[in-house]
MARMI-930361 format. One record per residue: residue in three letters; x, y, z of N, C-alpha, C, O in turn. Coordinates in steps of 0.2 Angstrom, whole numbers, plus 5000, padded with zeros to 4 digits. Example, Ala and Ser with C-alpha at 12.3 -4.5 7.8 and 13.67 -1.06 7.14 Angstrom:
residues 2
ALA506649725039506249785039506649845039507149835042
SER506449895035506849955036506450005039506750065040
END
This chain:
residues 490
MET500449945000500050005000500450065000500950075004
SER500350114995500750174995500550224999499950235000
HIS500950265002500750315007501050385004501650385002
TYR500650435005500850505002500750555007500350555012
ASP501150615006501050675011500350705009500050735013
LEU500250705002499650735000499350694994499750684989
ILE498750684994498350654988497850704986497450734990
VAL497950724980497450774977496950734972497150694968
ILE496350744973495850714969495550764964495150814966
GLY495750764958495650804952496250844950496650864954
SER496250854943496850894941496650954937497050974933
GLY496150984939495951054936496451104939496951084942
PRO496251174939496651224941496851214949497451224950
ALA496351204953496551194960496951134961497451144965
GLY496851074959497251014960497951024957498451004960
ARG497951054951498651064948499051104952499651094953
ALA498851164954499251214958499451184965500051184967
ALA498951144968499151114974499651064974500151054978
ALA499651014968500050964967500750994966501250964968
ILE500851044962501451074960501751104966502351104967
GLN501351144970501651174976501951114981502451124983
ALA501551064981501851004986502450984983502950964987
GLY502450974976503050944973503650994974504250964976
LYS503551054974504151104975504351104982504951124984
LEU503951084987504151074994504451014995504550995001
LYS504550974990504850904990504450854994504750814998
ARG503850864994503350814997503150764992503150774986
LYS502950704995502750644990501950664989501550664994
VAL501850674983501150694981500850654975501250634971
LEU500250634975499850594970499250634968498850664972
VAL499150634961498550664958498150614955498350574951
ILE497550604958497050554955496550594951496250634953
ASP496450564944495950604940495550544936495850494934
ARG494950554935494550504932494650504925494450454922
ARG494850554922495050554915495650524913496150524917
ASP495750504907496350474905496850534903497450514902
ARG496650594902497050654901496950704906496450714908
LEU497550724909497550774914497250844912497150854906
GLY497050884917496750954916496050964918495951024919
GLY495650914920495050924922494550964918494650964912
VAL493950984921493451014917493751074914493551094908
SER494151114917494451174915494751164908494651214903
VAL495151114907495451104901495051074895495051084889
HIS494651024897494250984892493551004890493350994885
THR493251034895492551054893492351124896491751144894
GLY492751154899492551224902492951284900492851304894
THR493351304904493751374903494051374896493951414892
ILE494551334895495051334889494651324883494651354878
PRO494151274883493851254876493351314875493351334869
SER492951344879492551394878492851464876492651494871
LYS493451474879493851534877494151524870494251574867
THR494351464869494651454862494151454857494251484852
LEU493551434858493051434854492851504852492651524847
ARG492851554857492651624857493151654852492951694847
GLU493851644853494351674849494251654842494351694837
THR494151584841494051564834493451594830493451614825
VAL492851594834492251624831492451704829492251724823
LEU492751734833492851814832493351814826493251864822
ASN493851774825494351774820494051754813494051794808
LEU493651694813493451674807492851714804492751724798
SER492451744809491851784807492051854805491651884802
GLY492651874806492851944805492451994809492352054807
TRP492251974815491852014819492152074821491852134821
ARG492752074823493152134825493252194820493352244821
GLU493152174813493252214808492552244805492652284800
ARG492052224807491352234804491252314804490852334800
SER491452344809491252414810491552454804491352514802
PHE492152434801492452464796492252434789492052474784
TYR492152374788491952344782491252314781491052294776
GLY490852334786490152314785489952244789490352204790
ARG489252234790489052174794489152114790489152064792
SER489152124783489252064779489952034778490051984775
TYR490452074781491152054781491251984784491051974790
ARG491651944781491851874783492551864782492751884776
VAL492951834786493551804785493451734781493851724776
LYS492951694783492851634779492051634778491651644783
ASP491851624772491151634771490751574774490151594777
GLU490951514774490551464777490951434782491451394781
ILE490751444788491051414794490751354797490151354798
LYS491151294797490851234799491051214806491551244809
ALA490751164809490951144816491651124816491951134821
ASP491951084811492651064811493051124811493651114813
ASP492851184808493351244808493451264815493951284817
LEU492851254819492851274826493251234830493651244835
LYS493251164829493551114833494351104831494651084836
ALA494551124825495251114824495751154828496151124831
ARG495551224830495951254834495851234841496351234845
LEU495251214843495151184850495551134851495851124857
HIS495651084847496051024848496751034849497051004853
MET496951084845497751104845497851134852498351124855
THR497351174854497451214861497451164867497851164871
LEU496951114866496951064872497551024872497751004878
ASP497751004867498350954866498950994870499350964873
HIS499051054868499551094871499451104879499951094882
GLU498851114881498751124888498951064892499251064897
VAL498751004889498850944892499650924893499850904898
ASP499950944887500650934887501050974892501550944895
VAL500851034892501151084897501051054904501551054908
LEU500451034906500251004912500650944914500950934920
GLU500750894909501150834911501850854912502150824916
HIS502150904908502850924909502950954916503450934919
GLN502450994918502451024925502450974930502850974935
PHE502050924930502050864935502650824935502950814940
ASN502950814929503550774928504150804932504550774935
ARG504250874930504850904933504750924940505250934943
ASN504150914943504050924950503950864954503750864960
HIS504050804950503950734953503250724956503250694962
VAL502750744953502050734955501850664951501850664945
GLU501650624955501350554953500650564951500250604953
THR500450524946499750534943499450464943499850414942
LEU498750454944498450394943497750404940497350454942
ASN497550364935496950374932496450324935496550264935
GLY495850354937495350314940494850354944494950414945
PHE494350324947493850354951494050334959494150284961
ALA494150394963494350384970493750394974493250434973
LYS493750354980493250364985493550344992494050304992
PHE493350384997493550375003493350305006492750295006
ILE493750265009493550205013493750215020493550165024
GLY494050265022494250275029494550345030494550375025
PRO494650365036494850425038495450455033495550505031
LYS495950405032496550425028496650375023497250365021
GLU496150345020496250295015495750315009495150325010
VAL495950305003495550304997495650244993496150214993
GLU495050224990495150164985495050194978494550234977
VAL495450174973495450204967495250144962495650094962
ALA494750154958494550104953494650124946494450184944
THR495050084943495150104936494650074931494250034933
GLU494650104925494150084920494250004918493749974916
ALA494849984919494949914918494649864923494749804923
GLY494449894929494149854934494549844940494349804944
GLU495149864940495649854945495549904950495349964949
THR495749884957495649934962496349934966496649894967
THR496449994969497050014972496850054979496450094978
VAL497150034984497050064991497650114992498250084992
LEU497550174993498150224995497950255001497350265003
THR498450275005498450315011498850385010499250385006
ALA498650435014498950495014498850535021498350515024
ASP499350575022499250615028498650675027498350695032
ASN498650695021498150745019497850735012498150705008
PHE497250765012496950755005496650825003496450865007
LEU496650834996496350894994495750874989495950834984
ILE495150894990494650874985494550934980494450994982
ALA494750914974494750964969494350944962494650944957
THR493850914964493450874958493050914954492750894949
GLY492950984955492651024951491851014951491550994956
THR491551024945490851024945490650984938491050964934
LYS490050964938489750934932489150964930488851004934
THR488850954924488250994922487650974926487550914928
TYR487251014927486551004930486050974924485951014920
ARG485850914925485350894920484750864923484650814925
PRO484250914923483550894926483150844922483250844916
ASP482750814925482450754922481950784917481750744912
ASN481650844917481150864913481450894906481150914902
VAL482150884905482450904899482650844895483050804898
PRO482350834889482550774886483150774882483250774876
PHE483750774886484450774882484450714878484250654879
ASN484750724872484850674867485550664864485650624860
GLY485950714866486650714863486650734856487250734853
THR486150754853486150784846485950854845486350894843
ASN485350864847485150934847484850964853484551024853
ILE484850924858484650954865485250934870485350874872
LEU485650984871486350964874486451004880486151054882
ASP486950974884487151014890487851054888488051044882
SER488151094892488751134890489351084889489751104885
ASP489351024892489950984890489850954883490350944880
GLU489250934882489150904875489150954869489350934864
PHE489051014871488951064866489551074862489551084856
LEU490151064864490751064861490851014855491351024851
ASP490550964856490550904851490050904846489950854843
MET489750964845489150964840489450944833489950964831
ALA489050904829489250884823489150934818489550944813
LYS488750984818488651044814488451104817488051094823
ILE488551164814488351224817487551234816487451234810
PRO487151244820486451254819486351324816486751374817
ARG485751334812485551394810485151434815485151494815
SER484951404820484551434826484751394832484851334832
LEU484751434838484951404844484551434850484451494850
VAL484351394854484051414860484451404866484751344867
VAL484651454870485051434876484651454882484351504883
VAL484551394886484251404893484651414898485151374900
GLY484651474902485051494907485551544906485951534902
ALA485351604908485751664907486251674912486451734915
GLY486651624914487151624919487851644915487751654909
VAL488451634918489051654914489051604908489251634902
ILE488951544908489051494903488551504897488751514891
GLY487951514899487451524894487551594890487451594884
VAL487751644894487851714891488451704886488451734881
GLU488951674888489551664884489351634877489551654872
TYR489051574878488951534872488351574867488451574861
ALA487851604870487351634867487651694863487551704857
THR488151734866488451794862488951764857488951804852
MET489251714858489751684853489451664847489651684842
PHE488851634848488551604842488151654838488051654832
SER487951714842487651764839488151804834487951824829
ALA488751804836489251834832489351794825489651824820
LEU489151734825489151694819488551704815488451664810
ASP488151754817487551774813486951714814486551704809
ILE487051674819486551624821485951654825486151694829
GLN485351634823484851664827484851634834484751574835
VAL484951674839484951644846484451674850484351734850
THR484151634854483651654859483951634866484051574867
LEU483951684870484251664877483651674882483451724883
ILE483551614886482951614890483251614897483651564899
GLU482951654902483151654909482451664913482151714912
PRO482351614917481651614921481651674925481051694927
ARG482151694928482151754932482051824928482151824922
ASP481951874932481851934929482451974928482452034924
SER483051944930483651984929484151924928484051864929
PHE484851944926485351894925486051934927486051994927
LEU486451884928487151904931487051964936487352014936
ASP486751944941486551994947487152014951487152064954
PHE487751984950488352004954488752054950489152084953
ILE488452074944488852124940488452194941487852194942
ASP488752244942488452314942487952324937487952304931
LYS487352344940486752354935486852394929486552384924
ARG487252454930487352494924487752464919487552474913
LEU488152424921488552384916488152334912488152324906
ILE487652304916487252254913486752284908486552254903
GLU486552344910486152384905486452394899486152384893
ASP487152414899487452434893487652364889487552364883
PHE487752314893487852244890487252224886487252194881
THR486652224890486052204887485852244881485652204876
HIS486052304880485852344874486352314869486052314863
GLN486952304870487452284865487252214862487252204856
ILE487052164867486952094864486252094860486152054855
ARG485752134862485152144858485252174852484952154847
GLU485752224851485852254845486252204841486252204834
ASN486652154844486952104840486552044838486752004834
GLY485952044840485451994837485251944842484851894841
VAL485451944849485151904854484451924856484351974858
ASP484051874856483351884858483351864865483351804867
LEU483351914870483451894877482751894880482351944880
ARG482551834883481851824886481951814893482151764896
LEU481851874897481951864904481251854907480751874905
GLY481251824913480551814917480151764913479551764914
SER480451714909480151664905480251594908480751564905
ALA479851574912479951504915479751454910479351464906
ILE480151394909479951344904479451294907479551274912
GLU478951284903478451234904478651164902478651114905
LYS478951164896479151094893479551104887479551154884
ILE479951054885480451054880480250994876480250934878
GLU480151004869479950944865480350944858480650994857
GLU480450884855480750884849480250864843479850814844
HIS480150914838479750894833480050904826480350964825
ASP480050854822480350864815481050894815481150944811
ASP481450864819482150894819482250964822482750994821
MET481750984825481751054828481551044835481150994837
VAL481851084839481651084847481151144848481251204846
GLU480651124852480151174853480151184861480051134865
VAL480151244863480151264870479551304871479351354868
THR479151274876478451304878478651344884478851314889
LEU478451414884478551454890477951454894477351454891
GLU477951464901477351474905476951534903476351534905
ASN477251584900476851644898476451634891476151674889
GLY476551574889476151554882476551564876476351534871
ARG477151584876477551594870477951524869478051484873
HIS478051514862478351464860479051484856479051534853
VAL479551444857480151464854480451394850480451344853
ARG480551404844480851344840481551354837481651414835
ALA481951304838482651314835482851244833482651194835
GLU483451244829483751184827484051144833484151084833
MET484351184838484751154843484551194850484451254850
LEU484551154855484551184862485051174866485351114867
LEU485351224870485851214875485651234881485351284883
PHE485651184886485351194893486051204897486451164898
ALA486051264900486651294904486351324910486651374912
ALA485951294913485651324919485951284926485551254929
GLY486551304927486851274933487251214933487251184928
ARG487751214938488151154938488151124945487951164950
MET488351064946488351024952489051004954489450994950
GLY489251014961489850984963489950914962489450874963
ALA490550894959490650824957490950784963491450764963
THR490450774967490650734974490250674975490450634980
GLU489850654971489350594973489750534973489550484977
ARG490350524970490650464970491250454975491550404976
LEU491350514979491850514984491750474990492250464994
ASN491150464992490950424998491150465004491450445008
LEU490950535004491150575009490950565016491250585021
LYS490350525016490150505023490650465027490550455033
ALA491050425023491550385026492050425030492350395035
VAL492050485029492550535033492150585037492450635039
GLY491550575037491150625041490950695037490850745041
LEU491050695031490850755027490250755024489950705021
GLU489850815024489250825020489350875015489750915015
THR488850875010488850925005488150965005487750935008
ASP488151015002487551055001487051024996487250974993
HIS486551054994486051024989486351024982486050994978
ARG486851064981487251064974487851024974488251034970
GLY487950984980488550944980489150974981489750944980
ARG489151034984489751074986489951064993489551044997
VAL490651074994490951055001491051125004491351175001
ALA490851135011491051195014491751195017491951135019
VAL492051245017492751255019492851315023492451365022
ASP493451325027493651385029493951425024494451395021
ARG493751485022493951525016494651555017494851585012
LYS494951545022495651565023496151505022496751515019
SER495951445024496451395023496151335019496551295016
TYR495551335017495151295013495151225016495151165013
GLN495151225023495151165027494351145028493951195029
THR494151085027493551065029493451055036493851065040
ASP492851025038492751005045493150955047493250945053
VAL493450915043493950865044494650895043494750905038
PRO494950905048495650935048496150925043496450965040
HIS496150855041496650835036496450835029496750815024
ILE495750855028495450855021495350925019494950965023
TYR495550945014495451015011495051005005494950955002
ALA494751065002494351064996494551134993494551184997
ALA494551134986494651204983494451194976494251144973
GLY494351254973494051264966493351264966492951284971
ASP493051244960492351254959491851204964491351224965
VAL492251154967491851114971491651144978491251124981
ILE491951204979491751244985491251294984491051334988
GLY491151304977490651364975490951424974491551424972
HIS490551484974490751544972491551564975491651544980
PRO491951594970491751624964491751574958491651594952
SER492051514959492051464953492451494947492151494942
LEU493051514948493451544943494051504943494351484948
ALA494351484937494951454936495551494939495951464943
SER495551554939496051604942496051594949496551584952
THR495451594953495451594960495551524962495851514968
SER495351474958495551404960496251394961496451354965
VAL496651424956497351414956497651434963498051404966
GLN497451494965497651524972497451484977497751464982
GLN496751454977496551414983496951354983497051334989
GLY497051324978497451254978498151264981498351224985
ARG498451324979499151334982499151344990499551324993
VAL498651384992498551404999498351345003498651335008
ALA497951305000497751235003498351195004498451165010
ALA498751184999499351135000499851165005500051125009
CYS499951225005500351255010500151245017500551225021
HIS499451255018499251255025499251175027499451165032
ALA499051135022499051065024499751035026499850995030
LEU500251065022500951045023501351085028501951085028
GLU500951125032501251175037501851215035502351215038
THR501651245029502151295026501951365025501351375022
PRO502251415028501951475028501951505020502351485017
THR501451545019501451565012501051635012500751655017
LEU501151675007500751735006499951725006499851675002
PRO499551765009498851755008498651775002498951804998
GLU498051765000497751784994497551854994497451884999
SER497651894988497451964988496751974990496351934988
PRO496552024993495852034995495352054989494752034989
TRP495652084983495252094977495552054972496152054970
PHE495052014968495251974962494751994957494152014958
PRO494951984950494552004945494051954943494251894944
TYR493551974940493051924938492951934930492851994928
GLY493051884926492951894919492451854916492351794918
ILE492051874912491551844908491751854900491751904898
TYR491851794897492151794890491551794885491551754881
SER491051844886490551844881490751894875491351914875
VAL490251904871490451954866489952014866489352004864
PRO490052064869490752084872490952064878490552034882
GLU491552064880491852044886491552084892491452144891
ILE491552054898491352094904491952074909492052014910
SER492152124913492652104918492552154924492452214923
THR492552134930492452174936492952164941493252104942
CYS493152214946493552204951493252244957493152304955
GLY493152224963492952264968492252274969491852224966
MET491952324972491252334973490852364968491152404964
SER490252344967489752384963489452434966489452444972
GLU489052474962488652534965488152504970488052534975
GLU487852454969487352424973487652404980487352414985
GLU488252374980488652364986488752424990488752424996
LEU489052474987489252534990488652564993488652594999
GLN488052564990487452594993487152554999486952585004
GLU487252484998487052445004487452465010487252455016
ARG488152475009488552485015488552565017488852585022
GLY488152605013488152675015488852715014488952755018
ILE489152695009489852725007489752785002489452774997
ALA489952845004489852895000490352894994490952874995
TYR490152894988490652884982490452924976489952964976
GLU490952924972490952964965491052914960491352864961
VAL490752924954490852884948491152914942491052974941
GLY491652884939491952904933491852854928491952794929
VAL491652884922491552844916491952864910492052924909
ALA492152814906492452824900492152774895492052714896
ARG492052804889491852764883492452744878492852794877
PHE492452684876493052664872493052704866493552724863
ARG492452724863492452764857492752834857492852864852
GLU492852854864493052924865493852914865494152974865
THR494152854865494852854865495152844858494752814854
SER495752864856496052864850496052784848495952764842
ARG496352744853496352674851495752644850495652604845
GLY495252664853494552634852494352654845494052604841
HIS494452714843494252734836494652694831494452674825
ILE495352684832495752644827495552574826495552554821
MET495252544832495052474832494352474829494052414828
GLY494052524828493352524826492852504831492252474830
LEU492952524837492452504843491952554843492052614845
GLU491352534842490752574843490452574850490052624852
HIS490652524854490352514861490952504865491552494863
GLY490852494872491352484877491352534882491352594880
MET491352514888491352564894491752544899491852484901
LEU492152594903492452584909492152624914492152684913
LYS491952594920491652634925492052624931492252564933
MET492252674935492652664941492252704947491952754946
LEU492252674953491952694959492452714964492952674965
LEU492352774967492952804971492552834978492052854977
SER492952824983492752844990492752924990493352944989
LEU492252954992492353024993492753044999493053094999
LYS492752995004493053015010493853005009494253045011
THR494052945006494752925006495052934999495652934998
ARG494652944994494852954987495052884984495252884978
ARG495052834988495252764986494752734980494152744980
LEU495152694976494752654971494352604974494752564978
LEU493752594974493352544977493052484972492952434974
GLY493052504966492852454961492852484954492852544953
VAL492952434949492952454942492552404938492652344940
GLN492152424934491752374929491952394922491852454920
ILE492052344918492252354911491852314907491752254908
VAL491552344901491152294896491452324889491452384888
GLY491752274885491952294879492652254877492852214881
GLU492852264872493452234869494052234874494252294877
GLY494352184876494952184880494852194888495252204892
ALA494152184890493952204897494352154902494552184907
THR494452094900494752044905495552064905495852034910
GLU495852094901496552114901496552184905497052184909
LEU496152224903496152294906496052294914496352334917
ILE495652244916495452244923496052244928495952264934
HIS496552214926497152204930497452264933497752274938
ILE497352324929497652384931497252404937497552424942
ALA496552394937496152414943496352374949496352394955
GLN496452304948496552254953497252274957497252274963
ALA497752294953498352314956498252384960498552384966
VAL497952434957497852494961497452484967497552514973
MET496952444967496552424973496852384978496852404984
ASN497252334976497652304981498252344984498452324990
LEU498452394981498952434984498652504987498952544989
LYS497952494988497552554991497652624988497752674991
GLY497652614981497752674977497152724977496652694978
THR497252784975496752834974496652854967496952834963
VAL496152894966495952924960496552964957496652974951
ASP496952994962497553034960498052994955498353024951
TYR498052924956498552884952498352894945498752904941
PHE497752894943497452894936497552964933497652974927
VAL497553014937497653084935498353104934498553134929
GLU498753084938499453104938499953064934500453084932
ASN499653004932500152954928499952954921499452974919
THR500452944917500452944910500352874907500652824909
PHE499852864903499652804900499952804892499952854889
ASN500152744890500352744883499752764878499252754880
TYR499952804873499452824868499652804861500252814859
PRO499252784858498552764859498452694862498652644859
THR498052684868497852624871497152624874496952684875
LEU496852564874496252564878496352584885495852604889
ALA496952564888497052584895497052654897496952674902
GLU497052694892496952764893496252784895496152834898
ALA495852734894495152744897495152754905494752794907
TYR495652724908495752734915495852814917495552844922
ARG496252844913496352914914495752954913495553004916
VAL495352944907494752974906494252974911493953024913
ALA494152914913493652894919493952934925493552954929
GLY494552924927494852954933494753034933494553064938
LEU494853064927494753134927494053154927493853204930
ASP493553114924492853124925492653124932492253164934
ALA492853084936492753084943493053134947492753174951
PHE493753144946494153194949493853264949493853304954
ASN493653284943493353344942492753364946492453424946
ARG492353314948491753324952491853314960491453324964
MET492453284962492653274969492953334972493253374969
PRO492753334979493053394983493853394982494153344982
ILE494153454982494853464982495153444989494953474993
PRO495553404989495853384996496253444999496553484995
ASP496353445005496653495009497353505006497653565006
GLU497753455005498453455003498553484996499053514994
PHE497953494992497953524985497853594986498053634981
LYS497653624991497453694992498053734993498453714998
VAL498153784989498753824990498453894992498053924988
LYS498653934997498353994999498554044993499054044989
LYS498054094992498154144987498754184987499154194982
GLU498954204993499554244994500254204992500654224989
GLU500254134994500754094993500854084985501454084982
ARG500254074982500254064975500554124971500954124966
ALA500354184973500554254970501254264972501654284967
LYS501554244978502254254979502654204975503154224973
GLU502454144974502754094970502854124962503354114959
LYS502254154960502254174953502754234952503054234947
LYS502754284957503154334957503854314957504354344953
ALA504054264961504754244961504954214955505554214953
THR504454174952504654144945504754194940505254194936
GLN504354244940504454304935505154334936505454354931
LYS505354344942505954384944506554344941507054364939
ARG506454274942507054224940507154224933507654234930
LEU506554224929506554224922506854284919507154284914
LYS506654344922506954404920507654414921508054434916
ALA507954384926508654384928509054344923509554354921
GLU508654294920508954244915508854274908509154234903
GLY508554324907508454354901507854324897507854334891
LYS507454294900506854264897506254304899506154324905
SER505754304894505154334895504654294899504154314901
END
């Protein structure tokens, strides 16, 4: 029986980071993954595939150039499913190769199979060949991620009624698409396929969507996606989904019917924990299969068992999962490490992109914080004009009391890259003055920070240190004139 310092179950961003960290600490570590290829949901069906698909769609469709050359402009006239998959497979192969190399050079062992707990410090791993192995460890990290939520009333068939994992394997691109669920995944796929000039209907049973994003930003985003052709149906609960003559028909409770060639069901995900036999170690999950942890150490109620990544719930980002895995491994192996930064960016790779960091207006109002708003439109920047951007907005929120940056929300091209400037300023407790006094490369979209900063700065009270008495200013002016005269300058 093999014994390890740390056994990691799952090789997604959290598991990957934890295993590599343990390897660098020269501990004996094993990663168990149910797939025959490493990377987890993030690499094979989630983050990397969807973002690769987005880039492929925007490139082949000529989307970014249409403001100059017209809506009919195309890089490739007929885009097929194989065109989308070609770049996808190359990217996934590269990601897996990089991960395997990282594991090898850090002496991380791997095992393919399904793991379940059979004792406090024991797991049994069953391979697809039917063999079982029992392993022990001092510490465990659950990083199994999530799986798609598949309710019984949705007649999934793997052909034209699909979940988000199956969607990437479509045999052909449909002419029309219904997306159920206006969460992050649903919004991303709906807007991507709208960029291919496919008729897309996005259905959300609630009266709002992406509620964790600043409302003003969502208003701007909603206007853009509707202008791009997405038929957004809010407050429309689904009564039934049926298939008729190779078409999918959705009946809504309000009496409306929607027909399309394909339906993507993207209304939620579940923690992939049902096969772990967590009861054997005294752990429970919530109704969505998620594991509760201490958010500083990622330790569960069982001291030697940790959990990180999507399996613990919000924010369910690949970026935050990496940090969580690293922190969890260090805590489990009793190694001091830097804590996570208090502010992290949130990115939604829709068309257009959305990215935020910090608080929204709604949060500031709930906390009773006095604030000012600065706004910049991408079309007002020279770079935005060069790129042909007709839309795009950067909004910053600033404390009237301390002048500190409290939040930034961006919608438009490059939002997920631009947000890191805000993240750095916020984590360093920077103020609006940073954006006013610093020079940004010209022309760049980042210059929008200066525009938004000045927009707020000009409406904010002048701080005491900026005030100069009239007499002192006059004296300084007189002294300057005298010096220039002595130097023979007017």
